[in-house]
CHARMM-style PDB file with segment names, atoms N, HN, CA, C and O in Angstrom:
ATOM      1  N   ASN     1       8.385  15.129 -20.531  1.00  0.00      PROA
ATOM      2  CA  ASN     1       9.192  14.000 -20.203  1.00  0.00      PROA
ATOM      3  C   ASN     1       7.822  12.779 -20.123  1.00  0.00      PROA
ATOM      4  O   ASN     1       8.265  11.685 -19.773  1.00  0.00      PROA
ATOM      5  N   GLY     2       7.008  12.773 -20.257  1.00  0.00      PROA
ATOM      6  HN  GLY     2       6.648  13.662 -20.542  1.00  0.00      PROA
ATOM      7  CA  GLY     2       5.643  11.925 -20.115  1.00  0.00      PROA
ATOM      8  C   GLY     2       5.480  11.432 -18.553  1.00  0.00      PROA
ATOM      9  O   GLY     2       4.670  10.532 -18.333  1.00  0.00      PROA
ATOM     10  N   ASP     3       6.063  11.871 -17.704  1.00  0.00      PROA
ATOM     11  HN  ASP     3       6.722  12.602 -17.882  1.00  0.00      PROA
ATOM     12  CA  ASP     3       5.492  12.100 -16.072  1.00  0.00      PROA
ATOM     13  C   ASP     3       4.248  12.102 -15.736  1.00  0.00      PROA
ATOM     14  O   ASP     3       3.585  12.681 -16.597  1.00  0.00      PROA
ATOM     15  N   VAL     4       3.679  11.752 -14.948  1.00  0.00      PROA
ATOM     16  HN  VAL     4       4.218  11.282 -14.248  1.00  0.00      PROA
ATOM     17  CA  VAL     4       1.999  11.912 -14.566  1.00  0.00      PROA
ATOM     18  C   VAL     4       2.373  11.708 -12.852  1.00  0.00      PROA
ATOM     19  O   VAL     4       3.113  10.993 -12.176  1.00  0.00      PROA
ATOM     20  N   THR     5       1.559  12.602 -12.671  1.00  0.00      PROA
ATOM     21  HN  THR     5       0.958  13.183 -13.221  1.00  0.00      PROA
ATOM     22  CA  THR     5       1.366  12.749 -11.028  1.00  0.00      PROA
ATOM     23  C   THR     5       0.285  12.090 -10.463  1.00  0.00      PROA
ATOM     24  O   THR     5      -0.839  12.360 -10.885  1.00  0.00      PROA
ATOM     25  N   LEU     6       0.445  11.199  -9.501  1.00  0.00      PROA
ATOM     26  HN  LEU     6       1.358  10.980  -9.158  1.00  0.00      PROA
ATOM     27  CA  LEU     6      -0.889  10.302  -9.313  1.00  0.00      PROA
ATOM     28  C   LEU     6      -1.503  11.035  -7.620  1.00  0.00      PROA
ATOM     29  O   LEU     6      -0.971  10.939  -6.515  1.00  0.00      PROA
ATOM     30  N   SER     7      -2.480  11.574  -7.929  1.00  0.00      PROA
ATOM     31  HN  SER     7      -2.913  11.652  -8.827  1.00  0.00      PROA
ATOM     32  CA  SER     7      -3.179  12.082  -6.675  1.00  0.00      PROA
ATOM     33  C   SER     7      -4.161  11.193  -6.141  1.00  0.00      PROA
ATOM     34  O   SER     7      -5.247  11.080  -6.710  1.00  0.00      PROA
ATOM     35  N   VAL     8      -3.894  10.562  -5.122  1.00  0.00      PROA
ATOM     36  HN  VAL     8      -3.012  10.654  -4.660  1.00  0.00      PROA
ATOM     37  CA  VAL     8      -5.173   9.317  -4.405  1.00  0.00      PROA
ATOM     38  C   VAL     8      -5.030   9.906  -2.839  1.00  0.00      PROA
ATOM     39  O   VAL     8      -4.024  10.385  -2.315  1.00  0.00      PROA
ATOM     40  N   LYS     9      -6.226   9.734  -2.324  1.00  0.00      PROA
ATOM     41  HN  LYS     9      -7.044   9.345  -2.749  1.00  0.00      PROA
ATOM     42  CA  LYS     9      -6.741  10.363  -1.154  1.00  0.00      PROA
ATOM     43  C   LYS     9      -6.432   8.902  -0.439  1.00  0.00      PROA
ATOM     44  O   LYS     9      -7.308   8.088  -0.732  1.00  0.00      PROA
ATOM     45  N   LEU    10      -5.277   8.305   0.531  1.00  0.00      PROA
ATOM     46  HN  LEU    10      -4.565   8.966   0.769  1.00  0.00      PROA
ATOM     47  CA  LEU    10      -5.414   7.432   1.284  1.00  0.00      PROA
ATOM     48  C   LEU    10      -5.506   7.718   3.023  1.00  0.00      PROA
ATOM     49  O   LEU    10      -4.878   8.625   3.569  1.00  0.00      PROA
ATOM     50  N   SER    11      -6.420   6.747   3.755  1.00  0.00      PROA
ATOM     51  HN  SER    11      -6.929   6.010   3.311  1.00  0.00      PROA
ATOM     52  CA  SER    11      -6.145   6.504   4.558  1.00  0.00      PROA
ATOM     53  C   SER    11      -5.048   6.496   5.675  1.00  0.00      PROA
ATOM     54  O   SER    11      -3.982   5.970   5.355  1.00  0.00      PROA
ATOM     55  N   ARG    12      -5.171   7.058   7.074  1.00  0.00      PROA
ATOM     56  HN  ARG    12      -6.037   7.485   7.334  1.00  0.00      PROA
ATOM     57  CA  ARG    12      -3.579   7.151   7.921  1.00  0.00      PROA
ATOM     58  C   ARG    12      -3.555   5.366   7.729  1.00  0.00      PROA
ATOM     59  O   ARG    12      -2.494   4.922   7.292  1.00  0.00      PROA
ATOM     60  N   ARG    13      -4.392   4.602   7.960  1.00  0.00      PROA
ATOM     61  HN  ARG    13      -5.254   4.963   8.315  1.00  0.00      PROA
ATOM     62  CA  ARG    13      -4.312   3.116   8.125  1.00  0.00      PROA
ATOM     63  C   ARG    13      -3.393   2.556   6.527  1.00  0.00      PROA
ATOM     64  O   ARG    13      -2.306   2.022   6.308  1.00  0.00      PROA
ATOM     65  N   GLU    14      -4.294   2.933   5.862  1.00  0.00      PROA
ATOM     66  HN  GLU    14      -5.178   3.367   6.040  1.00  0.00      PROA
ATOM     67  CA  GLU    14      -3.576   2.712   4.321  1.00  0.00      PROA
ATOM     68  C   GLU    14      -2.378   3.265   4.257  1.00  0.00      PROA
ATOM     69  O   GLU    14      -1.515   2.409   4.062  1.00  0.00      PROA
ATOM     70  N   SER    15      -2.041   4.144   4.325  1.00  0.00      PROA
ATOM     71  HN  SER    15      -2.742   4.839   4.483  1.00  0.00      PROA
ATOM     72  CA  SER    15      -0.724   4.655   4.315  1.00  0.00      PROA
ATOM     73  C   SER    15       0.360   4.037   5.104  1.00  0.00      PROA
ATOM     74  O   SER    15       1.524   4.147   4.721  1.00  0.00      PROA
ATOM     75  N   GLU    16       0.071   3.423   6.133  1.00  0.00      PROA
ATOM     76  HN  GLU    16      -0.875   3.333   6.444  1.00  0.00      PROA
ATOM     77  CA  GLU    16       0.874   2.512   7.157  1.00  0.00      PROA
ATOM     78  C   GLU    16       1.092   1.485   6.410  1.00  0.00      PROA
ATOM     79  O   GLU    16       2.239   1.221   6.051  1.00  0.00      PROA
ATOM     80  N   VAL    17       0.059   0.751   6.058  1.00  0.00      PROA
ATOM     81  HN  VAL    17      -0.873   0.966   6.350  1.00  0.00      PROA
ATOM     82  CA  VAL    17       0.156  -0.634   5.186  1.00  0.00      PROA
ATOM     83  C   VAL    17       0.740  -0.506   4.133  1.00  0.00      PROA
ATOM     84  O   VAL    17       1.468  -1.421   3.750  1.00  0.00      PROA
ATOM     85  N   LEU    18       0.584   0.672   3.366  1.00  0.00      PROA
ATOM     86  HN  LEU    18      -0.007   1.416   3.678  1.00  0.00      PROA
ATOM     87  CA  LEU    18       1.547   0.783   1.960  1.00  0.00      PROA
ATOM     88  C   LEU    18       2.783   0.998   2.270  1.00  0.00      PROA
ATOM     89  O   LEU    18       3.567   0.537   1.441  1.00  0.00      PROA
ATOM     90  N   ARG    19       3.303   1.580   3.247  1.00  0.00      PROA
ATOM     91  HN  ARG    19       2.666   1.954   3.921  1.00  0.00      PROA
ATOM     92  CA  ARG    19       4.778   1.549   3.502  1.00  0.00      PROA
ATOM     93  C   ARG    19       5.355   0.262   4.080  1.00  0.00      PROA
ATOM     94  O   ARG    19       6.561   0.032   3.997  1.00  0.00      PROA
ATOM     95  N   LEU    20       4.634  -0.450   4.576  1.00  0.00      PROA
ATOM     96  HN  LEU    20       3.654  -0.263   4.643  1.00  0.00      PROA
ATOM     97  CA  LEU    20       5.060  -1.713   5.268  1.00  0.00      PROA
ATOM     98  C   LEU    20       5.279  -2.681   3.958  1.00  0.00      PROA
ATOM     99  O   LEU    20       6.306  -3.316   3.721  1.00  0.00      PROA
ATOM    100  N   VAL    21       4.144  -2.653   3.199  1.00  0.00      PROA
ATOM    101  HN  VAL    21       3.309  -2.136   3.392  1.00  0.00      PROA
ATOM    102  CA  VAL    21       4.050  -3.447   2.215  1.00  0.00      PROA
ATOM    103  C   VAL    21       5.518  -2.950   1.130  1.00  0.00      PROA
ATOM    104  O   VAL    21       6.235  -3.801   0.604  1.00  0.00      PROA
ATOM    105  N   THR    22       5.675  -1.887   1.011  1.00  0.00      PROA
ATOM    106  HN  THR    22       5.093  -1.195   1.438  1.00  0.00      PROA
ATOM    107  CA  THR    22       6.635  -1.148   0.245  1.00  0.00      PROA
ATOM    108  C   THR    22       8.110  -1.770   0.487  1.00  0.00      PROA
ATOM    109  O   THR    22       9.013  -1.921  -0.337  1.00  0.00      PROA
ATOM    110  N   GLU    23       8.075  -2.167   2.228  1.00  0.00      PROA
ATOM    111  HN  GLU    23       7.342  -2.044   2.897  1.00  0.00      PROA
ATOM    112  CA  GLU    23       9.265  -2.568   2.836  1.00  0.00      PROA
ATOM    113  C   GLU    23       9.139  -4.028   2.910  1.00  0.00      PROA
ATOM    114  O   GLU    23       9.810  -4.711   3.683  1.00  0.00      PROA
ATOM    115  N   GLY    24       8.398  -4.423   2.215  1.00  0.00      PROA
ATOM    116  HN  GLY    24       7.853  -3.868   1.587  1.00  0.00      PROA
ATOM    117  CA  GLY    24       8.856  -6.180   2.023  1.00  0.00      PROA
ATOM    118  C   GLY    24       8.165  -6.795   3.085  1.00  0.00      PROA
ATOM    119  O   GLY    24       8.621  -7.881   3.444  1.00  0.00      PROA
ATOM    120  N   TYR    25       7.065  -6.315   3.738  1.00  0.00      PROA
ATOM    121  HN  TYR    25       6.695  -5.433   3.447  1.00  0.00      PROA
ATOM    122  CA  TYR    25       6.343  -7.218   5.115  1.00  0.00      PROA
ATOM    123  C   TYR    25       5.019  -7.959   4.229  1.00  0.00      PROA
ATOM    124  O   TYR    25       4.419  -7.525   3.245  1.00  0.00      PROA
ATOM    125  N   THR    26       4.879  -8.917   4.799  1.00  0.00      PROA
ATOM    126  HN  THR    26       5.366  -9.270   5.597  1.00  0.00      PROA
ATOM    127  CA  THR    26       3.489  -9.915   4.516  1.00  0.00      PROA
ATOM    128  C   THR    26       2.733  -9.595   5.194  1.00  0.00      PROA
ATOM    129  O   THR    26       3.081  -9.060   6.247  1.00  0.00      PROA
ATOM    130  N   ASN    27       1.350  -9.784   4.889  1.00  0.00      PROA
ATOM    131  HN  ASN    27       1.067 -10.218   4.034  1.00  0.00      PROA
ATOM    132  CA  ASN    27       0.458  -9.665   5.522  1.00  0.00      PROA
ATOM    133  C   ASN    27       0.019  -9.911   6.966  1.00  0.00      PROA
ATOM    134  O   ASN    27      -0.668  -9.233   7.730  1.00  0.00      PROA
ATOM    135  N   VAL    28       0.704 -11.237   7.116  1.00  0.00      PROA
ATOM    136  HN  VAL    28       1.262 -11.787   6.495  1.00  0.00      PROA
ATOM    137  CA  VAL    28       0.797 -11.234   8.685  1.00  0.00      PROA
ATOM    138  C   VAL    28       1.894 -10.720   9.556  1.00  0.00      PROA
ATOM    139  O   VAL    28       1.813 -10.648  10.782  1.00  0.00      PROA
ATOM    140  N   GLN    29       3.255 -10.254   8.614  1.00  0.00      PROA
ATOM    141  HN  GLN    29       3.322 -10.312   7.618  1.00  0.00      PROA
ATOM    142  CA  GLN    29       3.989  -9.605   9.572  1.00  0.00      PROA
ATOM    143  C   GLN    29       3.455  -8.094   9.766  1.00  0.00      PROA
ATOM    144  O   GLN    29       3.703  -7.409  10.759  1.00  0.00      PROA
ATOM    145  N   ILE    30       2.715  -7.702   8.706  1.00  0.00      PROA
ATOM    146  HN  ILE    30       2.514  -8.259   7.900  1.00  0.00      PROA
ATOM    147  CA  ILE    30       1.927  -5.968   8.942  1.00  0.00      PROA
ATOM    148  C   ILE    30       0.588  -6.110  10.135  1.00  0.00      PROA
ATOM    149  O   ILE    30       0.206  -5.157  10.814  1.00  0.00      PROA
ATOM    150  N   ALA    31       0.124  -7.215  10.189  1.00  0.00      PROA
ATOM    151  HN  ALA    31       0.435  -7.989   9.637  1.00  0.00      PROA
ATOM    152  CA  ALA    31      -0.681  -7.548  11.011  1.00  0.00      PROA
ATOM    153  C   ALA    31      -0.438  -7.785  12.539  1.00  0.00      PROA
ATOM    154  O   ALA    31      -1.280  -7.762  13.437  1.00  0.00      PROA
ATOM    155  N   GLU    32       1.040  -8.040  12.633  1.00  0.00      PROA
ATOM    156  HN  GLU    32       1.723  -8.058  11.903  1.00  0.00      PROA
ATOM    157  CA  GLU    32       1.665  -7.914  14.014  1.00  0.00      PROA
ATOM    158  C   GLU    32       2.074  -6.745  14.477  1.00  0.00      PROA
ATOM    159  O   GLU    32       1.833  -6.296  15.597  1.00  0.00      PROA
ATOM    160  N   VAL    33       2.993  -5.994  13.217  1.00  0.00      PROA
ATOM    161  HN  VAL    33       3.189  -6.358  12.306  1.00  0.00      PROA
ATOM    162  CA  VAL    33       3.462  -4.583  13.773  1.00  0.00      PROA
ATOM    163  C   VAL    33       1.992  -3.778  13.885  1.00  0.00      PROA
ATOM    164  O   VAL    33       2.083  -2.786  14.607  1.00  0.00      PROA
ATOM    165  N   LEU    34       0.927  -3.956  13.435  1.00  0.00      PROA
ATOM    166  HN  LEU    34       0.852  -4.762  12.849  1.00  0.00      PROA
ATOM    167  CA  LEU    34       0.150  -3.083  13.476  1.00  0.00      PROA
ATOM    168  C   LEU    34      -1.084  -3.287  14.224  1.00  0.00      PROA
ATOM    169  O   LEU    34      -2.166  -2.744  14.002  1.00  0.00      PROA
ATOM    170  N   ASP    35      -0.749  -4.288  15.305  1.00  0.00      PROA
ATOM    171  HN  ASP    35       0.130  -4.729  15.485  1.00  0.00      PROA
ATOM    172  CA  ASP    35      -1.928  -4.950  15.829  1.00  0.00      PROA
ATOM    173  C   ASP    35      -3.265  -5.025  15.269  1.00  0.00      PROA
ATOM    174  O   ASP    35      -4.187  -4.334  15.702  1.00  0.00      PROA
ATOM    175  N   ILE    36      -3.369  -5.719  14.466  1.00  0.00      PROA
ATOM    176  HN  ILE    36      -2.620  -6.280  14.114  1.00  0.00      PROA
ATOM    177  CA  ILE    36      -4.509  -5.515  13.667  1.00  0.00      PROA
ATOM    178  C   ILE    36      -4.546  -7.187  12.942  1.00  0.00      PROA
ATOM    179  O   ILE    36      -3.552  -7.910  12.879  1.00  0.00      PROA
ATOM    180  N   SER    37      -6.101  -7.608  12.377  1.00  0.00      PROA
ATOM    181  HN  SER    37      -6.909  -7.021  12.429  1.00  0.00      PROA
ATOM    182  CA  SER    37      -5.701  -9.211  12.065  1.00  0.00      PROA
ATOM    183  C   SER    37      -5.339  -9.126  10.659  1.00  0.00      PROA
ATOM    184  O   SER    37      -5.427  -8.190   9.864  1.00  0.00      PROA
ATOM    185  N   ALA    38      -5.020 -10.016  10.567  1.00  0.00      PROA
ATOM    186  HN  ALA    38      -4.949 -10.775  11.214  1.00  0.00      PROA
ATOM    187  CA  ALA    38      -4.572 -10.238   8.938  1.00  0.00      PROA
ATOM    188  C   ALA    38      -5.565 -10.180   8.107  1.00  0.00      PROA
ATOM    189  O   ALA    38      -5.351  -9.944   6.917  1.00  0.00      PROA
ATOM    190  N   HSD    39      -6.794 -10.380   8.579  1.00  0.00      PROA
ATOM    191  HN  HSD    39      -6.967 -10.571   9.545  1.00  0.00      PROA
ATOM    192  CA  HSD    39      -7.938 -10.119   7.509  1.00  0.00      PROA
ATOM    193  C   HSD    39      -8.180  -8.599   7.081  1.00  0.00      PROA
ATOM    194  O   HSD    39      -8.377  -8.134   5.959  1.00  0.00      PROA
ATOM    195  N   THR    40      -8.099  -7.943   8.375  1.00  0.00      PROA
ATOM    196  HN  THR    40      -7.939  -8.321   9.287  1.00  0.00      PROA
ATOM    197  CA  THR    40      -7.921  -6.566   8.190  1.00  0.00      PROA
ATOM    198  C   THR    40      -6.995  -5.756   7.112  1.00  0.00      PROA
ATOM    199  O   THR    40      -7.274  -4.819   6.364  1.00  0.00      PROA
ATOM    200  N   VAL    41      -5.789  -6.483   7.326  1.00  0.00      PROA
ATOM    201  HN  VAL    41      -5.563  -7.244   7.933  1.00  0.00      PROA
ATOM    202  CA  VAL    41      -4.374  -6.013   6.309  1.00  0.00      PROA
ATOM    203  C   VAL    41      -5.004  -6.221   4.942  1.00  0.00      PROA
ATOM    204  O   VAL    41      -5.218  -5.331   4.118  1.00  0.00      PROA
ATOM    205  N   LYS    42      -5.319  -7.737   4.788  1.00  0.00      PROA
ATOM    206  HN  LYS    42      -5.145  -8.459   5.457  1.00  0.00      PROA
ATOM    207  CA  LYS    42      -5.680  -7.883   3.477  1.00  0.00      PROA
ATOM    208  C   LYS    42      -6.742  -6.955   2.862  1.00  0.00      PROA
ATOM    209  O   LYS    42      -6.618  -6.825   1.645  1.00  0.00      PROA
ATOM    210  N   SER    43      -7.828  -6.235   3.470  1.00  0.00      PROA
ATOM    211  HN  SER    43      -7.928  -6.341   4.459  1.00  0.00      PROA
ATOM    212  CA  SER    43      -8.661  -5.698   2.906  1.00  0.00      PROA
ATOM    213  C   SER    43      -8.381  -4.216   2.889  1.00  0.00      PROA
ATOM    214  O   SER    43      -9.054  -3.492   2.156  1.00  0.00      PROA
ATOM    215  N   HSD    44      -7.308  -3.661   3.748  1.00  0.00      PROA
ATOM    216  HN  HSD    44      -6.761  -4.250   4.344  1.00  0.00      PROA
ATOM    217  CA  HSD    44      -6.510  -2.745   3.357  1.00  0.00      PROA
ATOM    218  C   HSD    44      -5.850  -2.872   2.052  1.00  0.00      PROA
ATOM    219  O   HSD    44      -6.010  -2.092   1.114  1.00  0.00      PROA
ATOM    220  N   VAL    45      -5.215  -3.747   2.058  1.00  0.00      PROA
ATOM    221  HN  VAL    45      -5.085  -4.381   2.821  1.00  0.00      PROA
ATOM    222  CA  VAL    45      -4.219  -4.034   0.671  1.00  0.00      PROA
ATOM    223  C   VAL    45      -5.174  -4.019  -0.531  1.00  0.00      PROA
ATOM    224  O   VAL    45      -4.894  -3.302  -1.492  1.00  0.00      PROA
ATOM    225  N   ASN    46      -6.492  -4.911  -0.532  1.00  0.00      PROA
ATOM    226  HN  ASN    46      -6.719  -5.494   0.248  1.00  0.00      PROA
ATOM    227  CA  ASN    46      -7.480  -4.695  -1.648  1.00  0.00      PROA
ATOM    228  C   ASN    46      -7.844  -3.063  -1.751  1.00  0.00      PROA
ATOM    229  O   ASN    46      -8.160  -2.750  -2.898  1.00  0.00      PROA
ATOM    230  N   SER    47      -7.862  -2.081  -0.897  1.00  0.00      PROA
ATOM    231  HN  SER    47      -7.605  -2.336   0.035  1.00  0.00      PROA
ATOM    232  CA  SER    47      -8.626  -0.962  -0.903  1.00  0.00      PROA
ATOM    233  C   SER    47      -7.220  -0.370  -1.923  1.00  0.00      PROA
ATOM    234  O   SER    47      -7.287   0.075  -3.069  1.00  0.00      PROA
ATOM    235  N   LEU    48      -5.952  -0.554  -1.031  1.00  0.00      PROA
ATOM    236  HN  LEU    48      -5.897  -0.916  -0.100  1.00  0.00      PROA
ATOM    237  CA  LEU    48      -4.820  -0.270  -1.703  1.00  0.00      PROA
ATOM    238  C   LEU    48      -4.886  -0.198  -3.606  1.00  0.00      PROA
ATOM    239  O   LEU    48      -4.955   0.768  -4.366  1.00  0.00      PROA
ATOM    240  N   PHE    49      -4.828  -1.602  -3.848  1.00  0.00      PROA
ATOM    241  HN  PHE    49      -4.771  -2.387  -3.230  1.00  0.00      PROA
ATOM    242  CA  PHE    49      -4.907  -1.877  -5.263  1.00  0.00      PROA
ATOM    243  C   PHE    49      -5.784  -1.278  -6.036  1.00  0.00      PROA
ATOM    244  O   PHE    49      -5.598  -0.927  -7.202  1.00  0.00      PROA
ATOM    245  N   ASN    50      -6.649  -1.166  -5.465  1.00  0.00      PROA
ATOM    246  HN  ASN    50      -6.800  -1.451  -4.519  1.00  0.00      PROA
ATOM    247  CA  ASN    50      -8.176  -0.280  -6.499  1.00  0.00      PROA
ATOM    248  C   ASN    50      -7.936   1.215  -6.015  1.00  0.00      PROA
ATOM    249  O   ASN    50      -8.536   2.058  -6.681  1.00  0.00      PROA
ATOM    250  N   LYS    51      -7.310   1.590  -5.171  1.00  0.00      PROA
ATOM    251  HN  LYS    51      -6.822   0.905  -4.630  1.00  0.00      PROA
ATOM    252  CA  LYS    51      -6.929   3.157  -5.334  1.00  0.00      PROA
ATOM    253  C   LYS    51      -5.711   3.573  -6.026  1.00  0.00      PROA
ATOM    254  O   LYS    51      -5.637   4.758  -6.349  1.00  0.00      PROA
ATOM    255  N   LEU    52      -4.691   2.740  -6.321  1.00  0.00      PROA
ATOM    256  HN  LEU    52      -4.751   1.777  -6.059  1.00  0.00      PROA
ATOM    257  CA  LEU    52      -3.959   3.114  -7.155  1.00  0.00      PROA
ATOM    258  C   LEU    52      -3.788   2.474  -8.289  1.00  0.00      PROA
ATOM    259  O   LEU    52      -2.948   2.774  -9.136  1.00  0.00      PROA
ATOM    260  N   GLY    53      -4.640   1.493  -8.359  1.00  0.00      PROA
ATOM    261  HN  GLY    53      -5.323   1.249  -7.671  1.00  0.00      PROA
ATOM    262  CA  GLY    53      -4.691   0.789  -9.922  1.00  0.00      PROA
ATOM    263  C   GLY    53      -3.724   0.018 -10.488  1.00  0.00      PROA
ATOM    264  O   GLY    53      -3.311  -0.012 -11.647  1.00  0.00      PROA
ATOM    265  N   VAL    54      -3.376  -0.682  -9.395  1.00  0.00      PROA
ATOM    266  HN  VAL    54      -3.711  -0.658  -8.453  1.00  0.00      PROA
ATOM    267  CA  VAL    54      -2.567  -2.047  -9.615  1.00  0.00      PROA
ATOM    268  C   VAL    54      -3.049  -3.216  -9.272  1.00  0.00      PROA
ATOM    269  O   VAL    54      -4.185  -3.203  -8.798  1.00  0.00      PROA
ATOM    270  N   ASN    55      -2.432  -4.373  -9.390  1.00  0.00      PROA
ATOM    271  HN  ASN    55      -1.509  -4.383  -9.775  1.00  0.00      PROA
ATOM    272  CA  ASN    55      -2.774  -5.803  -9.536  1.00  0.00      PROA
ATOM    273  C   ASN    55      -2.005  -6.483  -8.207  1.00  0.00      PROA
ATOM    274  O   ASN    55      -2.567  -7.350  -7.539  1.00  0.00      PROA
ATOM    275  N   ASP    56      -0.833  -6.058  -7.939  1.00  0.00      PROA
ATOM    276  HN  ASP    56      -0.376  -5.353  -8.481  1.00  0.00      PROA
ATOM    277  CA  ASP    56       0.099  -6.528  -7.171  1.00  0.00      PROA
ATOM    278  C   ASP    56       0.929  -5.711  -6.396  1.00  0.00      PROA
ATOM    279  O   ASP    56       1.175  -4.559  -6.753  1.00  0.00      PROA
ATOM    280  N   ARG    57       1.378  -6.189  -5.382  1.00  0.00      PROA
ATOM    281  HN  ARG    57       1.178  -7.125  -5.092  1.00  0.00      PROA
ATOM    282  CA  ARG    57       1.964  -5.763  -4.265  1.00  0.00      PROA
ATOM    283  C   ARG    57       3.318  -5.026  -4.801  1.00  0.00      PROA
ATOM    284  O   ARG    57       3.681  -3.963  -4.297  1.00  0.00      PROA
ATOM    285  N   THR    58       4.034  -5.651  -5.845  1.00  0.00      PROA
ATOM    286  HN  THR    58       3.739  -6.515  -6.254  1.00  0.00      PROA
ATOM    287  CA  THR    58       5.200  -4.868  -6.710  1.00  0.00      PROA
ATOM    288  C   THR    58       4.803  -3.832  -7.291  1.00  0.00      PROA
ATOM    289  O   THR    58       5.410  -2.762  -7.337  1.00  0.00      PROA
ATOM    290  N   GLN    59       3.648  -4.108  -7.822  1.00  0.00      PROA
ATOM    291  HN  GLN    59       3.155  -4.977  -7.785  1.00  0.00      PROA
ATOM    292  CA  GLN    59       3.244  -2.733  -8.221  1.00  0.00      PROA
ATOM    293  C   GLN    59       2.743  -1.610  -7.720  1.00  0.00      PROA
ATOM    294  O   GLN    59       2.645  -0.533  -8.309  1.00  0.00      PROA
ATOM    295  N   ALA    60       2.354  -1.920  -6.381  1.00  0.00      PROA
ATOM    296  HN  ALA    60       2.434  -2.795  -5.903  1.00  0.00      PROA
ATOM    297  CA  ALA    60       2.187  -1.127  -5.657  1.00  0.00      PROA
ATOM    298  C   ALA    60       3.168  -0.371  -4.921  1.00  0.00      PROA
ATOM    299  O   ALA    60       3.175   0.850  -4.767  1.00  0.00      PROA
ATOM    300  N   ALA    61       4.070  -1.290  -4.440  1.00  0.00      PROA
ATOM    301  HN  ALA    61       4.064  -2.282  -4.565  1.00  0.00      PROA
ATOM    302  CA  ALA    61       5.748  -0.450  -4.201  1.00  0.00      PROA
ATOM    303  C   ALA    61       6.127   0.383  -5.142  1.00  0.00      PROA
ATOM    304  O   ALA    61       6.778   1.373  -4.810  1.00  0.00      PROA
ATOM    305  N   VAL    62       5.824   0.173  -6.402  1.00  0.00      PROA
ATOM    306  HN  VAL    62       5.295  -0.632  -6.672  1.00  0.00      PROA
ATOM    307  CA  VAL    62       6.929   0.739  -7.398  1.00  0.00      PROA
ATOM    308  C   VAL    62       6.055   2.435  -7.302  1.00  0.00      PROA
ATOM    309  O   VAL    62       6.571   3.541  -7.140  1.00  0.00      PROA
ATOM    310  N   LEU    63       4.747   2.104  -7.457  1.00  0.00      PROA
ATOM    311  HN  LEU    63       4.328   1.205  -7.589  1.00  0.00      PROA
ATOM    312  CA  LEU    63       3.957   3.455  -7.715  1.00  0.00      PROA
ATOM    313  C   LEU    63       4.171   3.855  -6.655  1.00  0.00      PROA
ATOM    314  O   LEU    63       5.046   4.702  -6.840  1.00  0.00      PROA
ATOM    315  N   ALA    64       3.932   3.814  -5.516  1.00  0.00      PROA
ATOM    316  HN  ALA    64       3.221   3.126  -5.366  1.00  0.00      PROA
ATOM    317  CA  ALA    64       4.346   4.248  -4.151  1.00  0.00      PROA
ATOM    318  C   ALA    64       5.582   5.045  -4.242  1.00  0.00      PROA
ATOM    319  O   ALA    64       5.482   6.265  -4.110  1.00  0.00      PROA
ATOM    320  N   ALA    65       6.617   4.566  -4.430  1.00  0.00      PROA
ATOM    321  HN  ALA    65       6.698   3.575  -4.537  1.00  0.00      PROA
ATOM    322  CA  ALA    65       7.818   4.916  -4.515  1.00  0.00      PROA
ATOM    323  C   ALA    65       8.328   5.985  -5.395  1.00  0.00      PROA
ATOM    324  O   ALA    65       9.180   6.824  -5.103  1.00  0.00      PROA
ATOM    325  N   ARG    66       7.622   5.829  -6.638  1.00  0.00      PROA
ATOM    326  HN  ARG    66       6.929   5.148  -6.874  1.00  0.00      PROA
ATOM    327  CA  ARG    66       7.985   7.192  -7.751  1.00  0.00      PROA
ATOM    328  C   ARG    66       6.963   8.007  -7.206  1.00  0.00      PROA
ATOM    329  O   ARG    66       7.329   9.181  -7.150  1.00  0.00      PROA
ATOM    330  N   ASN    67       5.807   7.813  -6.781  1.00  0.00      PROA
ATOM    331  HN  ASN    67       5.510   6.860  -6.826  1.00  0.00      PROA
ATOM    332  CA  ASN    67       4.778   9.297  -6.705  1.00  0.00      PROA
ATOM    333  C   ASN    67       5.010   9.617  -5.177  1.00  0.00      PROA
ATOM    334  O   ASN    67       4.107  10.085  -4.484  1.00  0.00      PROA
ATOM    335  N   HSD    68       6.259   9.340  -4.695  1.00  0.00      PROA
ATOM    336  HN  HSD    68       6.993   8.960  -5.258  1.00  0.00      PROA
ATOM    337  CA  HSD    68       6.391  10.084  -2.986  1.00  0.00      PROA
ATOM    338  C   HSD    68       5.292   9.605  -2.110  1.00  0.00      PROA
ATOM    339  O   HSD    68       4.955  10.493  -1.327  1.00  0.00      PROA
ATOM    340  N   LEU    69       4.544   8.385  -1.957  1.00  0.00      PROA
ATOM    341  HN  LEU    69       4.818   7.663  -2.593  1.00  0.00      PROA
ATOM    342  CA  LEU    69       3.512   8.180  -1.179  1.00  0.00      PROA
ATOM    343  C   LEU    69       4.019   7.736   0.205  1.00  0.00      PROA
ATOM    344  O   LEU    69       3.461   7.934   1.284  1.00  0.00      PROA
ATOM    345  N   VAL    70       5.251   7.062  -0.042  1.00  0.00      PROA
ATOM    346  HN  VAL    70       5.705   6.901  -0.919  1.00  0.00      PROA
ATOM    347  CA  VAL    70       6.006   6.466   1.277  1.00  0.00      PROA
ATOM    348  C   VAL    70       6.796   6.966   1.517  1.00  0.00      PROA
ATOM    349  OT1 VAL    70       7.466   6.630   2.493  1.00  0.00      PROA
TER     350      VAL     70
END
């Protein structure tokens, strides 16, 4: 059927950030929820994009949902 399974290793924090990204939170909101700096959130988001092979938050959220990462 053409389905491909994605297997990536995410840290606990990356998983938390990805979950919040899929829920539509901004970097500033994620920083507030996780009590970390917005700069650190941006670093996590960039790492997620690289690991998932995506270019934006929407692609990351769709990929995460399709592959049960969140």
